[in-house]
C-alpha positions in Angstrom: -152.4 112.7 -34.5 -152.9 113.6 -30.6 -149.6 115.6 -28.8 -149.3 112.6 -26.8 -148.7 110.0 -29.7 -146.6 112.2 -31.1 -144.3 113.1 -27.9 -144.2 109.9 -27.6 -143.0 109.4 -31.5 -140.3 112.7 -31.5 -139.0 110.8 -28.0 -138.6 107.2 -30.1 -136.3 109.4 -32.5 -134.7 111.0 -30.1 -133.1 107.8 -28.8 -132.7 106.8 -31.8 -130.4 110.1 -32.4 -128.7 108.9 -29.1 -126.3 106.4 -30.7 -123.1 107.4 -31.8 -121.7 106.5 -35.3 -125.3 106.7 -36.5 -127.0 109.1 -39.3 -129.2 111.1 -37.9 -133.2 109.6 -37.9 -136.2 111.1 -38.8 -139.2 109.6 -38.7 -142.5 110.5 -40.7 -144.9 110.8 -37.8 -147.6 110.1 -40.7 -146.1 106.2 -41.0 -146.6 105.6 -37.5 -150.2 107.2 -37.2 -151.7 103.5 -37.0 -149.6 102.8 -34.4 -151.5 102.9 -30.8 -149.8 104.7 -28.0 -148.8 101.4 -26.4 -146.9 99.7 -28.9 -145.1 103.4 -29.1 -144.0 102.9 -25.0 -143.2 99.5 -25.9 -141.1 101.1 -29.3 -139.6 103.4 -26.6 -139.1 100.3 -24.0 -136.9 98.4 -26.5 -135.1 101.2 -27.4 -134.2 102.2 -23.1 -133.4 98.3 -22.3 -130.7 98.6 -25.9 -128.7 101.9 -24.5 -128.4 100.1 -21.1 -127.1 96.3 -22.0 -124.8 98.6 -25.3 -123.5 101.0 -21.6 -123.4 97.7 -19.6 -121.5 96.0 -22.6 -118.9 99.4 -22.8 -118.3 98.3 -19.2 -117.2 95.4 -18.6 -114.9 96.0 -22.4 -114.0 98.6 -20.5 -113.0 97.0 -17.0 -111.5 94.1 -19.3 -109.1 96.4 -21.0 -107.9 98.5 -17.2 -106.8 94.8 -16.4 -105.3 94.5 -19.3 -103.2 97.5 -19.2 -102.0 96.8 -15.5 
Protein backbone atom coordinates (compact mmCIF):
# COMPACT_ATOMS: atom_id res chain seq x y z
CA UNK A 1 0.00 0.00 0.00
CA UNK A 2 1.37 3.39 -0.92
CA UNK A 3 1.90 6.17 1.57
CA UNK A 4 -0.89 8.35 0.12
CA UNK A 5 -3.43 5.59 0.61
CA UNK A 6 -2.13 4.91 4.11
CA UNK A 7 -2.51 8.63 4.92
CA UNK A 8 -6.08 8.71 3.60
CA UNK A 9 -7.02 5.74 5.80
CA UNK A 10 -5.41 7.45 8.78
CA UNK A 11 -7.36 10.63 7.98
CA UNK A 12 -10.62 8.64 7.94
CA UNK A 13 -9.74 7.08 11.29
CA UNK A 14 -8.92 10.50 12.76
CA UNK A 15 -12.20 11.98 11.52
CA UNK A 16 -14.15 9.10 13.04
CA UNK A 17 -12.38 9.65 16.35
CA UNK A 18 -13.41 13.31 16.56
CA UNK A 19 -17.01 12.43 17.46
CA UNK A 20 -17.52 12.99 21.17
CA UNK A 21 -19.04 10.18 23.18
CA UNK A 22 -18.05 7.53 20.65
CA UNK A 23 -15.44 4.87 21.34
CA UNK A 24 -12.12 5.22 19.55
CA UNK A 25 -12.08 3.72 16.09
CA UNK A 26 -9.19 1.73 14.73
CA UNK A 27 -9.21 0.80 11.06
CA UNK A 28 -7.38 -2.27 9.87
CA UNK A 29 -5.69 -0.86 6.78
CA UNK A 30 -5.47 -4.34 5.26
CA UNK A 31 -9.26 -4.40 5.00
CA UNK A 32 -9.31 -1.12 3.09
CA UNK A 33 -6.36 -1.96 0.87
CA UNK A 34 -8.65 -2.87 -2.04
CA UNK A 35 -10.40 0.53 -2.01
CA UNK A 36 -9.03 3.03 -4.51
CA UNK A 37 -7.87 6.51 -3.49
CA UNK A 38 -10.88 8.27 -5.03
CA UNK A 39 -13.25 6.18 -2.92
CA UNK A 40 -11.22 6.92 0.22
CA UNK A 41 -11.38 10.63 -0.60
CA UNK A 42 -15.12 10.30 -1.11
CA UNK A 43 -15.43 8.71 2.36
CA UNK A 44 -13.50 11.63 3.85
CA UNK A 45 -15.75 14.13 2.04
CA UNK A 46 -18.83 12.33 3.36
CA UNK A 47 -17.52 12.38 6.93
CA UNK A 48 -16.74 16.09 6.67
CA UNK A 49 -20.25 16.82 5.37
CA UNK A 50 -21.76 14.83 8.24
CA UNK A 51 -19.67 16.74 10.76
CA UNK A 52 -20.70 20.07 9.23
CA UNK A 53 -24.39 19.12 9.26
CA UNK A 54 -24.11 18.01 12.89
CA UNK A 55 -22.45 21.30 13.77
CA UNK A 56 -25.20 23.27 12.03
CA UNK A 57 -27.85 21.25 13.84
CA UNK A 58 -26.13 21.93 17.18
CA UNK A 59 -26.01 25.66 16.41
CA UNK A 60 -29.70 25.70 15.49
CA UNK A 61 -30.55 23.96 18.76
CA UNK A 62 -28.37 26.40 20.70
CA UNK A 63 -30.10 29.39 19.09
CA UNK A 64 -33.54 27.96 19.97
CA UNK A 65 -32.36 27.34 23.53
CA UNK A 66 -31.09 30.92 23.83
CA UNK A 67 -34.44 32.27 22.66
CA UNK A 68 -36.28 30.16 25.23
CA UNK A 69 -34.07 31.50 28.00
CA UNK A 70 -34.95 35.12 27.17
